[in-house]
C-alpha positions in Angstrom: -8.1 2.8 -16.3 -8.2 -1.3 -15.7 -7.2 -2.9 -12.8 -4.0 -5.3 -12.7 -2.6 -7.7 -10.7 1.0 -7.3 -12.4 3.3 -4.3 -12.0 5.4 -3.5 -15.0 9.0 -2.0 -15.1 7.4 1.2 -15.8 5.0 1.0 -12.8 8.0 0.2 -10.7 9.7 3.4 -12.1 6.6 5.5 -11.1 6.6 4.0 -7.7 10.4 4.7 -7.0 10.1 8.3 -8.3 7.4 8.7 -5.6 9.5 6.8 -2.8 12.6 9.0 -3.7 10.7 12.2 -3.8 9.5 11.4 -0.4 12.8 10.2 0.8 14.8 13.1 -0.3 13.5 15.6 2.2 14.2 13.3 4.9 17.8 12.6 3.8 18.7 16.0 3.5 17.0 16.9 6.8 17.5 15.9 10.1 16.7 11.9 9.3 14.1 12.0 12.4 11.6 9.2 11.6 8.8 11.2 12.7 9.4 13.0 9.1 8.4 9.5 7.4 5.5 9.2 9.8 2.6 10.4 6.9 4.5 8.3 4.1 4.2 5.4 6.4 0.6 5.7 7.3 0.0 5.5 3.6 2.1 2.5 3.0 0.1 0.8 5.8 -3.2 1.7 4.4 -2.2 0.4 0.9 -0.9 -3.1 2.8 -4.2 -3.5 4.5 -5.9 -2.9 1.4 -3.6 -5.3 -0.8 -4.6 -8.2 1.9 -8.3 -7.6 0.6 -9.3 -10.0 -2.3 -12.3 -7.5 -3.6 -14.3 -4.7 -2.5 -13.4 -1.0 -2.9 -10.3 -1.5 -1.1 -9.2 -4.6 -3.4 -10.4 -2.6 -6.4 -8.4 0.4 -5.6 -5.1 -1.7 -4.9 -5.3 -3.0 -8.4 -6.4 0.0 -10.3 -3.4 1.8 -8.5 -1.1 -0.6 -10.4 -2.9 0.0 -13.9 -2.1 4.0 -13.1 1.3 3.4 -12.2 2.1 1.0 -15.1 0.8 3.6 -17.7 2.5 6.9 -15.8 5.8 5.2 -15.3 5.7 4.0 -19.1 5.4 7.4 -19.8 8.2 8.8 -17.6 10.3 6.2 -19.1 9.8 6.9 -22.5 9.5 10.5 -22.3 13.1 10.7 -20.2 15.1 7.9 -21.8 13.2 7.3 -25.0 13.0 3.3 -23.8 9.8 1.8 -23.4 9.6 0.2 -19.9 6.7 -2.4 -20.5 8.4 -5.5 -19.5 6.6 -7.3 -16.2 7.7 -8.1 -13.0 6.7 -11.4 -11.0 3.4 -10.9 -9.5 2.6 -11.2 -5.8 -0.5 -10.9 -3.7 -1.3 -11.2 0.0 -4.0 -14.1 0.4 -6.1 -15.5 3.3 -8.0 -12.6 4.7 -10.8 -13.7 6.9 -13.6 -11.8 8.0 -12.3 -11.5 11.3 -9.4 -10.0 9.7 -11.5 -7.8 7.5 -12.7 -5.9 10.7 -9.0 -5.0 11.5 -8.6 -3.7 7.8 -11.5 -1.6 7.7 -10.5 0.2 11.2 -6.9 0.4 10.0 -8.0 2.2 6.7 -10.3 4.1 8.5 -7.5 5.6 11.1 -5.2 6.3 7.9 -8.4 8.3 6.4 -8.9 10.3 9.5 -5.0 10.9 9.6 -5.1 12.0 6.1 -8.2 14.5 6.8 -6.6 15.9 9.8 -2.9 16.1 8.1 -1.6 19.3 6.5 -1.5 19.8 2.8 2.5 18.3 2.6 1.4 15.3 4.9 -1.7 14.9 2.6 0.6 14.4 -0.3 2.8 12.2 1.6 0.2 9.9 2.8 -1.2 9.6 -0.8 2.5 8.9 -2.1 3.0 6.2 0.5 -0.3 4.5 -0.4 0.7 4.8 -4.2 4.3 3.3 -3.6 2.8 0.5 -0.9 0.0 -0.6 -3.5 2.6 -0.9 -6.3 5.2 -2.4 -4.5 2.7 -4.9 -3.1 1.9 -6.3 -6.7 5.5 -7.7 -6.9 6.6 -10.8 -5.4 9.4 -9.8 -3.3 7.4 -7.2 -1.1 4.0 -9.4 -1.2 6.4 -12.3 -0.2 8.2 -10.3 2.8 4.6 -9.2 4.1 3.0 -12.7 3.5 2.5 -12.9 7.4 0.2 -9.8 7.1 -3.4 -11.6 6.7 -2.6 -14.1 9.1 -1.9 -11.3 11.7 -5.0 -9.4 10.7 -7.0 -12.4 11.0 -5.4 -13.5 14.6 -6.0 -9.8 15.7 -9.7 -9.8 14.4 -10.4 -13.4 16.3 -9.1 -11.8 19.5 -11.5 -8.7 18.7 -14.4 -10.9 18.1 -13.5 -13.2 21.1 -13.3 -10.3 23.5 -16.9 -9.3 22.5 -18.0 -13.0 22.9 -16.8 -13.3 26.3 -14.4 -15.8 25.3 -11.8 -16.5 28.1 -13.4 -13.7 30.3 -15.1 -16.3 32.8 
């Protein structure tokens, strides 16, 4: 699999299939928000990874797009007989600084720890949320909605660094 910064209609289909599979039990059940927590953790981890321009997190984000595009193309062709290889307008999160990277690493670490502590079903939901989030963040629409995220991560990181440097304490 190769990395990609563009989602195809097939990739979108794969992400929507996983999204619907995760939302269906919630919709049929009591519709409590805690039922979506595991999926949300995965989505949050993907959003943090999408803010990274490289490294293992950026690499994982772009390779998830390639996997989704291939899988979704197969799903579309196999179920409908129509090839769904048209591309969507791509988008990306830009502007992450070194102080924001501290927050990203800690946030992804929290998602990994939540994954390790989760039961089998919640592990699948966390992975599903990460998959959906990563694919959605390759699109201009979702990346545009979350364009504030790198700046917020940088601001939080600056506050942490400032606290350790004693800024504003004395």
